[in-house]
ZAMARGU-4260 file (C-alpha; in steps of 0.2 Angstrom, whole numbers, plus 5000, padded with zeros to 4 digits):
<rodrens>
0) 5028/4957/4888 | 5030/4939/4894 | 5025/4921/4892 | 5014/4909/4902 | 5021/4898/4915
5) 5012/4881/4913 | 5016/4872/4929 | 5001/4870/4941 | 5004/4876/4959 | 5004/4864/4974
10) 4989/4866/4985 | 4999/4871/5001 | 5005/4889/5001 | 5023/4890/4996 | 5036/4902/4991
15) 5036/4906/4972 | 5045/4918/4961 | 5043/4924/4943 | 5059/4932/4934 | 5057/4941/4918
20) 5073/4947/4909 | 5072/4961/4897 | 5080/4951/4882 | 5090/4957/4868 | 5103/4971/4867
25) 5100/4986/4877 | 5098/4996/4861 | 5082/4985/4856 | 5071/4989/4871 | 5071/4998/4888
30) 5061/4995/4903 | 5048/5009/4906 | 5049/5015/4925 | 5035/5011/4936 | 5027/4999/4924
35) 5029/4983/4933 | 5012/4977/4940 | 5011/4961/4951 | 4996/4952/4958 | 4990/4956/4976
40) 5001/4947/4989 | 5016/4947/4977 | 5031/4958/4979 | 5039/4967/4964 | 5058/4969/4963
45) 5070/4975/4950 | 5088/4971/4944 | 5101/4981/4934 | 5112/4965/4931 | 5099/4951/4930
50) 5106/4943/4947 | 5104/4955/4961 | 5087/4962/4964 | 5081/4976/4975 | 5063/4982/4981
55) 5064/4999/4972 | 5062/5003/4954 | 5079/5005/4945 | 5071/5014/4931 | 5078/5013/4913
60) 5094/5004/4919 | 5083/4988/4923 | 5088/4972/4915 | 5076/4960/4924 | 5060/4961/4934
65) 5054/4949/4947 | 5038/4945/4957 | 5038/4935/4972 | 5026/4928/4986 | 5029/4918/5001
70) 5012/4910/4999 | 5007/4905/4982 | 4992/4894/4981 | 4985/4882/4967 | 4977/4893/4954
75) 4984/4909/4961 | 4966/4917/4963 | 4967/4918/4982 | 4972/4931/4995 | 4976/4926/5013
80) 4980/4934/5030 | 4987/4925/5045 | 4975/4923/5059 | 4981/4932/5074 | 4987/4920/5088
85) 4982/4922/5106 | 4995/4933/5113 | 5004/4926/5128 | 5011/4940/5140 | 5027/4946/5133
90) 5040/4958/5141 | 5043/4972/5129 | 5059/4982/5126 | 5051/4996/5137 | 5059/4990/5152
95) 5045/4999/5162 | 5036/5015/5158 | 5026/5006/5145 | 5010/5016/5140 | 4994/5012/5131
100) 4998/5001/5115 | 4995/5008/5098 | 4988/4995/5087 | 4993/4995/5068 | 4987/4983/5055
105) 4993/4985/5037 | 5001/4974/5023 | 4998/4958/5033 | 5007/4965/5049 | 4998/4967/5066
110) 5009/4977/5077 | 5008/4985/5094 | 5018/5001/5096 | 5022/5010/5112 | 5031/5027/5117
115) 5039/5028/5134 | 5029/5041/5144 | 5037/5055/5154 | 5054/5052/5145 | 5068/5064/5145
120) 5078/5067/5130 | 5091/5061/5125 | 5083/5043/5126 | 5077/5029/5116 | 5058/5028/5118
125) 5049/5019/5103 | 5045/5001/5104 | 5037/4989/5091 | 5030/4972/5095 | 5024/4960/5081
130) 5008/4952/5088 | 5009/4938/5076 | 5025/4931/5084 | 5025/4940/5101 | 5042/4946/5098
135) 5050/4962/5094 | 5047/4969/5076 | 5060/4967/5063 | 5071/4982/5060 | 5078/4982/5078
140) 5086/4985/5090 | 5072/4992/5100 | 5068/5005/5108 | 5072/5018/5095 | 5074/5037/5097
145) 5061/5050/5094 | 5067/5065/5085 | 5060/5081/5078 | 5068/5080/5061 | 5058/5068/5048
150) 5067/5052/5043 | 5071/5034/5048 | 5070/5031/5067 | 5088/5028/5069 | 5095/5019/5084
155) 5103/5023/5101 | 5097/5035/5115 | 5098/5050/5104 | 5080/5058/5105 | 5078/5076/5105
160) 5060/5075/5109 | 5053/5071/5126 | 5036/5063/5130 | 5022/5068/5143 | 5016/5058/5158
165) 4999/5054/5151 | 5000/5051/5132 | 4986/5052/5120 | 4988/5048/5102 | 4978/5052/5086
170) 4979/5043/5069 | 4978/5054/5054 | 4963/5049/5044 | 4971/5054/5028 | 4988/5046/5030
175) 4988/5027/5034 | 4999/5023/5049 | 5003/5041/5053 | 5000/5045/5072 | 5002/5061/5081
180) 5008/5062/5099 | 5011/5077/5112 | 5030/5081/5112 | 5041/5092/5121 | 5057/5100/5113
185) 5071/5109/5121 | 5062/5126/5120 | 5044/5122/5114 | 5029/5111/5117 | 5020/5104/5102
190) 5015/5089/5091 | 5026/5075/5085 | 5023/5064/5070 | 5027/5045/5068 | 5024/5035/5052
195) 5022/5017/5058 | 5022/5010/5041 | 5038/5018/5035 | 5047/5016/5052 | 5050/5034/5052
200) 5047/5051/5060 | 5037/5063/5050 | 5041/5079/5059 | 5038/5090/5075 | 5027/5105/5075
205) 5029/5117/5089 | 5014/5126/5096 | 5020/5136/5111 | 5037/5142/5119 | 5042/5134/5135
210) 5045/5144/5150 | 5037/5159/5158 | 5033/5166/5175 | 5024/5164/5187 | 5015/5151/5176
215) 5027/5141/5165 | 5024/5131/5150 | 5032/5115/5155 | 5021/5102/5146 | 5004/5097/5140
220) 4989/5086/5141 | 4982/5078/5125 | 4981/5075/5110 | 4963/5074/5104 | 4955/5078/5087
225) 4940/5088/5083 | 4935/5095/5066 | 4952/5091/5058 | 4962/5099/5071 | 4972/5092/5085
230) 4970/5100/5103 | 4981/5100/5118 | 4981/5109/5135 | 4997/5117/5141 | 5002/5116/5159
235) 4996/5134/5160 | 4978/5128/5156 | 4979/5136/5138 | 4972/5127/5124 | 4984/5123/5110
240) 4979/5118/5092 | 4987/5111/5076 | 4979/5109/5059 | 4981/5091/5053 | 4979/5096/5035
245) 4993/5109/5034 | 5002/5104/5050 | 5003/5122/5055 | 4996/5130/5071 | 4978/5135/5071
250) 4975/5154/5069 | 4975/5163/5085 | 4981/5149/5096 | 4986/5147/5110 | 4969/5151/5116
255) 4964/5156/5133 | 4965/5144/5148 | 4950/5133/5152 | 4957/5124/5167 | 4968/5130/5182
260) 4987/5128/5179 | 4994/5111/5182 | 5013/5107/5185 | 5017/5125/5179 | 5029/5130/5192
265) 5045/5137/5183 | 5058/5124/5182 | 5046/5110/5187 | 5050/5099/5172 | 5040/5094/5158
270) 5032/5078/5161 | 5020/5078/5176 | 5004/5086/5169 | 4990/5077/5179 | 4975/5077/5168
275) 4968/5072/5151 | 4957/5077/5137 | 4942/5071/5127 | 4930/5077/5114 | 4911/5076/5113
280) 4896/5086/5106 | 4909/5096/5095 | 4918/5102/5111 | 4935/5099/5118 | 4935/5095/5137
285) 4951/5094/5148 | 4954/5089/5166 | 4967/5097/5178 | 4973/5091/5195 | 4981/5103/5207
290) 4998/5095/5206 | 5012/5108/5208 | 5001/5122/5202 | 5007/5141/5203 | 4989/5145/5209
295) 4991/5134/5224 | 4980/5120/5230 | 4964/5118/5221 | 4951/5104/5217 | 4953/5094/5201
300) 4941/5101/5188 | 4934/5099/5171 | 4934/5113/5158 | 4927/5115/5141 | 4933/5123/5125
305) 4922/5127/5110 | 4931/5127/5093 | 4918/5137/5085 | 4920/5152/5096 | 4938/5148/5101
310) 4933/5151/5119 | 4926/5143/5134 | 4910/5134/5131 | 4893/5141/5135 | 4889/5137/5153
315) 4907/5132/5157 | 4915/5149/5162 | 4916/5141/5179 | 4926/5124/5178 | 4917/5109/5186
320) 4924/5101/5201 | 4926/5082/5200 | 4934/5078/5217 | 4939/5085/5233 | 4955/5096/5236
325) 4970/5085/5237 | 4964/5072/5225 | 4970/5070/5208 | 4963/5064/5191 | 4972/5056/5177
330) 4957/5055/5165 | 4943/5063/5156 | 4931/5053/5146 | 4914/5053/5137 | 4899/5044/5144
335) 4884/5037/5135 | 4865/5033/5137 | 4859/5016/5135 | 4856/5019/5116 | 4874/5023/5114
340) 4872/5042/5112 | 4886/5053/5120 | 4877/5063/5133 | 4890/5067/5147 | 4909/5070/5151
345) 4916/5061/5166 | 4932/5060/5176 | 4937/5048/5190 | 4948/5054/5205 | 4960/5045/5217
350) 4966/5048/5235 | 4959/5047/5247 | 4945/5037/5238 | 4941/5034/5220 | 4925/5042/5214
355) 4918/5047/5197 | 4909/5063/5193 | 4900/5067/5177 | 4892/5083/5169 | 4881/5084/5154
360) 4887/5095/5140 | 4879/5110/5147 | 4888/5108/5163 | 4874/5101/5174 | 4879/5086/5186
365) 4872/5070/5180 | 4873/5051/5185 | 4890/5043/5185 | 4897/5025/5184 | 4899/5018/5202
370) 4912/5004/5198 | 4926/5014/5206 | 4917/5018/5222 | 4926/5009/5236 | 4941/5004/5227
375) 4957/5005/5237 | 4964/5022/5241 | 4979/5027/5230 | 4973/5018/5214 | 4973/5028/5198
380) 4961/5026/5184 | 4967/5031/5167 | 4958/5035/5150 | 4947/5020/5144 | 4946/5012/5128
385) 4927/5013/5123 | 4922/5000/5111 | 4907/4990/5104 | 4909/4972/5108 | 4903/4958/5097
390) 4886/4957/5107 | 4882/4975/5102 | 4886/4982/5119 | 4896/4998/5121 | 4909/4996/5135
395) 4923/5006/5142 | 4938/4997/5149 | 4949/5007/5161 | 4967/5003/5166 | 4969/5004/5185
400) 4984/5003/5197 | 4992/5011/5212 | 4991/5009/5231 | 4988/4991/5234 | 4982/4988/5216
405) 4996/4980/5206 | 4986/4981/5190 | 4968/4978/5185 | 4954/4982/5173 | 4938/4990/5177
410) 4924/4988/5164 | 4908/4999/5163 | 4893/4994/5151 | 4885/5009/5145 | 4871/4999/5136
415) 4866/4991/5152 | 4871/5006/5163 | 4880/4994/5174 | 4896/4985/5178 | 4900/4973/5164
420) 4892/4956/5166 | 4904/4942/5169 | 4918/4954/5170 | 4927/4954/5188 | 4927/4970/5197
425) 4941/4974/5197 | 4948/4961/5185 | 4966/4958/5190 | 4979/4948/5179 | 4987/4935/5191
430) 4994/4925/5176 | 5003/4940/5169 | 5019/4944/5177 | 5013/4938/5193 | 4999/4951/5192
435) 5011/4966/5192 | 5005/4974/5176 | 5002/4992/5182 | 4990/4995/5168 | 4989/5011/5159
440) 4977/5007/5145 | 4971/4996/5132 | 4968/4995/5113 | 4954/4985/5106 | 4957/4975/5090
445) 4940/4974/5081 | 4947/4960/5070 | 4952/4947/5083 | 4940/4954/5097 | 4954/4956/5110
450) 4960/4969/5121 | 4979/4972/5121 | 4985/4980/5137 | 5002/4988/5142 | 5007/4996/5158
455) 5021/5003/5169 | 5028/4985/5170 | 5032/4985/5152 | 5022/4969/5149 | 5011/4967/5134
460) 4996/4956/5136 | 4979/4951/5129 | 4963/4952/5138 | 4946/4944/5134 | 4934/4959/5134
465) 4920/4947/5140 | 4928/4938/5154 | 4945/4947/5157 | 4954/4931/5154 | 4972/4932/5148
470) 4977/4926/5136 | 4962/4931/5125 | 4957/4915/5116 | 4950/4925/5101 | 4957/4926/5084
475) 4953/4934/5067 | 4959/4941/5051 | 4953/4953/5037 | 4956/4949/5019 | 4953/4962/5005
480) 4950/4955/4988 | 4949/4965/4971 | 4949/4951/4958 | 4952/4964/4944 | 4969/4969/4952
485) 4976/4952/4947 | 4976/4957/4929 | 4985/4970/4920 | 4983/4967/4901 | 4968/4978/4900
490) 4957/4964/4895 | 4940/4959/4901 | 4931/4943/4906 | 4945/4937/4917 | 4934/4936/4933
495) 4920/4924/4934 | 4914/4927/4952 | 4918/4925/4971 | 4920/4907/4977 | 4923/4905/4996
500) 4933/4909/5011 | 4941/4895/5022 | 4951/4893/5037 | 4968/4885/5033 | 4981/4876/5044
505) 4969/4875/5059 | 4959/4861/5066 | 4941/4867/5065 | 4936/4857/5080 | 4947/4869/5090
510) 4936/4883/5085 | 4918/4887/5092 | 4911/4890/5074 | 4894/4893/5081 | 4900/4908/5092
515) 4912/4914/5078 | 4906/4927/5065 | 4910/4933/5048 | 4906/4950/5039 | 4908/4954/5021
520) 4909/4973/5017 | 4912/4983/5001 | 4926/4995/4999 | 4916/5009/5008 | 4913/4998/5023
525) 4895/4994/5019 | 4890/4977/5025 | 4886/4965/5011 | 4883/4949/5020 | 4886/4941/5037
530) 4888/4922/5031 | 4889/4908/5043 | 4903/4895/5044 | 4900/4878/5037 | 4905/4863/5048
535) 4922/4862/5038 | 4926/4880/5042 | 4922/4887/5025 | 4911/4902/5020 | 4901/4902/5004
540) 4904/4918/4994 | 4897/4913/4978 | 4881/4923/4980 | 4890/4939/4980 | 4891/4947/4963
545) 4909/4952/4958 | 4901/4964/4945 | 4891/4973/4958 | 4905/4972/4971 | 4922/4973/4963
550) 4930/4973/4980 | 4925/4964/4995 | 4933/4963/5013 | 4930/4947/5022 | 4933/4949/5041
555) 4932/4934/5053 | 4930/4935/5072 | 4935/4917/5079 | 4931/4911/5096 | 4944/4898/5100
560) 4943/4883/5112 | 4962/4883/5113 | 4977/4890/5104 | 4986/4874/5100 | 4986/4876/5082
565) 4997/4892/5083 | 5015/4887/5083 | 5032/4893/5077 | 5030/4882/5061 | 5011/4882/5059
570) 5002/4898/5054 | 4983/4897/5053 | 4976/4908/5040 | 4960/4915/5032 | 4960/4912/5013
575) 4948/4920/5001 | 4946/4913/4984 | 4938/4919/4968 | 4935/4910/4951 | 4945/4917/4937
580) 4959/4916/4925 | 4977/4914/4931 | 4984/4930/4938 | 4996/4941/4927 | 5013/4950/4930
585) 5015/4964/4917 | 5028/4977/4913 | 5031/4988/4898 | 5047/4991/4888 | 5050/5005/4876
590) 5056/4999/4859 | 5071/5008/4852 | 5068/5020/4837 | 5083/5013/4829 | 5077/5006/4812
595) 5088/4991/4813 | 5077/4984/4828 | 5064/4974/4819 | 5058/4963/4833 | 5060/4959/4852
600) 5057/4943/4861 | 5054/4938/4879 | 5055/4922/4890 | 5051/4921/4908 | 5057/4909/4921
605) 5050/4904/4938 | 5052/4893/4953 | 5041/4885/4967 | 5042/4870/4978 | 5041/4859/4963
610) 5057/4866/4955 | 5062/4878/4941 | 5051/4881/4926 | 5052/4891/4910 | 5038/4900/4900
615) 5036/4899/4881 | 5045/4913/4871 | 5035/4927/4864 | 5042/4935/4848 | 5035/4952/4843
620) 5039/4959/4826 | 5041/4978/4826 | 5031/4987/4813 | 5041/5001/4805 | 5037/5019/4808
625) 5036/5033/4795 | 5055/5036/4797 | 5059/5017/4796 | 5054/5013/4778 | 5064/5006/4763
630) 5070/5018/4750 | 5068/5007/4735 | 5072/5013/4717 | 5071/5003/4700 | 5081/5006/4684
635) 5076/4999/4667 | 5090/4998/4654 | 5093/4990/4637 | 5108/4982/4630 | 5116/4991/4615
640) 5128/4977/4610 | 5125/4967/4595 | 5132/4952/4604 | 5120/4942/4614 | 5134/4936/4626
645) 5136/4953/4632 | 5118/4956/4635 | 5114/4942/4648 | 5117/4941/4667 | 5133/4950/4671
650) 5136/4955/4653 | 5146/4971/4650 | 5133/4978/4638 | 5134/4993/4636 | 5118/4996/4645
655) 5109/5011/4640 | 5092/5020/4641 | 5089/5019/4622 | 5098/5009/4609 | 5106/5017/4594
660) 5095/5019/4578 | 5095/5004/4567 | 5104/4993/4580 | 5089/4981/4580 | 5083/4983/4563
665) 5065/4980/4559 | 5065/4964/4568 | 5076/4957/4582 | 5078/4954/4601 | 5079/4967/4615
670) 5089/4962/4630 | 5083/4971/4646 | 5092/4974/4663 | 5082/4979/4678 | 5091/4985/4694
675) 5082/4986/4710 | 5091/4995/4725 | 5086/4998/4743 | 5096/5012/4751 | 5089/5008/4768
680) 5086/5010/4783 | 5076/4994/4784 | 5072/4979/4773 | 5059/4978/4760 | 5049/4962/4758
685) 5036/4955/4745 | 5045/4965/4731 | 5038/4962/4714 | 5041/4970/4697 | 5027/4978/4687
690) 5032/4977/4669 | 5016/4976/4658 | 5026/4976/4641 | 5036/4961/4645 | 5029/4948/4657
695) 5046/4938/4656 | 5053/4952/4666 | 5041/4950/4680 | 5043/4931/4680 | 5062/4933/4680
700) 5061/4943/4697 | 5046/4934/4705 | 5043/4939/4723 | 5059/4943/4733 | 5066/4952/4748
705) 5078/4967/4747 | 5089/4970/4763 | 5094/4988/4767 | 5108/4994/4756 | 5106/4979/4744
710) 5105/4979/4725 | 5098/4965/4714 | 5097/4964/4695 | 5086/4954/4684 | 5087/4950/4665
715) 5074/4947/4652 | 5072/4949/4633 | 5058/4953/4621 | 5057/4947/4603 | 5052/4963/4594
720) 5039/4964/4581 | 5035/4982/4581 | 5048/4996/4584 | 5051/5007/4593 | 5046/5000/4610
725) 5047/5009/4626 | 5047/4997/4641 | 5043/5004/4658 | 5044/4995/4675 | 5040/4999/4693
730) 5043/4989/4709 | 5031/4987/4723 | 5036/4982/4741 | 5031/4981/4759 | 5043/4987/4774
735) 5048/4972/4784 | 5036/4967/4799 | 5022/4977/4791 | 5005/4973/4800 | 4993/4962/4790
740) 4983/4972/4778 | 4997/4985/4774 | 4996/4991/4756 | 5011/4990/4745 | 5022/5005/4740
745) 5026/5007/4722 | 5042/5015/4716 | 5044/5029/4703 | 5044/5021/4685 | 5059/5018/4675
750) 5060/5016/4656 | 5071/5011/4642 | 5068/5012/4623 | 5072/4999/4609 | 5074/5008/4593
755) 5073/5002/4575 | 5073/5011/4558 | 5058/5020/4564 | 5068/5028/4578 | 5079/5035/4564
760) 5065/5042/4553 | 5057/5050/4567 | 5073/5058/4574
</rodrens>
C-alpha cells in the first residue's frame, strides 16, 4: 500500500528514488516476501532498519522498501537504452592471446567477453570489456580464473581448467547469458559453463579421460550445437557429445573417430589441436590437420558425423582432403548458394599457400571462395562470423594473420558469390595498434550493425562490415516496452496507447537518418512495422495497437556521420514512450491477526533533482474477522428501594430482577438500570438499546461506542399504570471498522419485572 507522489518529473533523465517504510509497530503489519513490484527500469531494494538498503529481498524482517532509477523522465511512461558508442580500439586485459569476442547484451549492458586460448592452469583467463565505455567491466580486477566448481568467478591465477587453441562457444538457448566452451581439466576433457549475467561459473562436465597410447586424448576441437546437444572432436578424432538439457554425456559417447588424430602424441600437451567444427544439414563436420599426429604425416581433411546414426555420414567413410600434406587448417565452415541456403562445407588451408576447398553434404567437391588464393604464405584463416548485413546480403568475415600479415579481415559475399563489394581484400587495420591486430575472429552486433574483433594482440576493436573502416561509425539500441508491466494494482485502463520513440542527447544532424533504420517487433520476434525517422529523429508509434501488441521491441540501427556526441558525460539514448497513467510501485503486507490491530497507515517519500517529496498518507481500517468480534451482554434490573434517591444513576438500590410484591402498589414509578458490557477483544460501535416497553430507556442510551473490556450503565423510569410489568431489553452493535453494509448484531435479551398487588395474588 502507498500514496501518490505528486511532484512532476523534470524532462531530462535524472536519478530518482521512492522509499516506502512499513509504518506502525511490527505487531501490526509484516512485509510479504517477494511482493515488491517496481516499474521497468527501476531497481528494487529492501531494508531491515529503514536506513541501509540492499538489493536482495530481506523477507519478513523488512521495515522499508525502495525503488530507484538513474534515469527518471517526466511522466514515467518511458523506457530507454543507451546507444552504443563507436568503439575506439582498446587494449584489453588479455595481454595477448585474446580470442574471438563473445558479445552479451542484457539489462542495458553491452559487453564483450573473452577467454584466453591455449591457457594452462593455474591461470587467470576471463576478461570482460564494457562496450558502452570501452573500459573493463565493473567487478574487476580482470582477468579472472576459470574453475570447474560452480560459483562466482573469484580472482587471481587460480584456474583449474585450461582452454584450447581454437575456441568455439555455444550460447544456451534456454538460459540467457549462459555460454559453453571446450575445457581441459587435470584428468579429463569436457565442457565448461560460464554465466555471463551472474559473473559466475556454472560447472564443468567431463566427457572423456585424458591420456592413452599410442593415441592420447590431449584436447579437443569445438564446440558446436546440433539438436540440443553439444559436440566436440577429441585429439584422437573421436566425437564427444553433451546434452545441454541435462548437462550429462550423450548415450554411447565418445563415438568413433571421424578424422585422423591431431596433436595426440602422449604427453604432447592439451592445447594445440589444429582444426575446427561446424554444423549443417543436421550433420556435424570437423577438420583435422596433421600436426603432431600419432599416425604420422597426413593431409588436412574434413570428416562428417551423423547424430541420427551416431556414426560417419553416408558418403563420408573416407575423409575429404582440403589441402596438400604439410599444410594446416584452422577452420571448418558452412557455404551457401546465392539464395542463402546452406549447401556445402568448406575449409581453408595455409602454407605453402592459402587455398579453400568445399564439398557438398554428400561429399562431392564443389566450387569454393577464391578470396584466399594468392594471399601470403604462412597466413592463417580462422572460423568466420557469417551474418546478414543491413543490405540483405549474407557475408562471412574471416580473421587472418600469420607470415607477413599482421592482422586482416577477408570478406566473402555468398549472395553475390563474390568478394564483398567495397571491402578491401584483405582489409588490414592500420589505425588499430599500428595494424598489429593478429585477428582471430569477429562477433557481429545486429543492433549496432558493427563487427567487433579481437586477436592475439589483445586489442578489441570495431569494424564497419561494409567498408572495413575502424572504428565502426554505426550505433543502435533496442528497447522492449510492456506498458502493463508499469502497473501492479490489478486494475485496467491504465494504458492508452504507444506514442513514439526518439533519439535523446544526440545532434540528429550527426546521424544519416535516411540510411538509418528502425524495426518494431512483437515479443515473438515478428516484425510489426519498419517506421522511418522524422527529421527531428523521432519515430511515430501511435499506429501500433497496445491491445493487439501488449509488448513491442523497438530496435534502431543508426549510421553516424561522426561520433562526437558520445562523451564521458553525454550518453545518447533511444527512448520509447507510451501514453498512460503514472507508473506504480506495489508491495504487500500481512496484517497481524491480533485483534487489537484495527488499522494501518502508509506514507511514502521520494527524491529527485528537484528535491525531497512526501506522499499523502493512506489510512486503512482493518475489518474484524470472525475471531475478532465484541462480546456484548446486556443486563436489565429494577430498583427495589422505596427511596427514589437510591434508584438513580449511581444509586445503591438494591437492584433486582423483580421487585417484592406490593412494593409499588397499584400505581407508582419503576426505576430501571441497564448495564451493557463488552468483554472484548475489540471495540463495539453504533451500540443501541432496544427497549420497546420504555422508550425513555432507549433515549437515555442513544447511540454509543463500547471499548473492549468496558461497561456502561443507563437509567430510566416508567410511571406504571398496569402491573405487573415485565420490561425486556436487547443491545444491537457493530464490530469496530466493519465494512459498509454490515448488519448489526443483537445480544441476548435481559428482563426485569415490576410487581404490584397482582404479583402477590398470582404468586
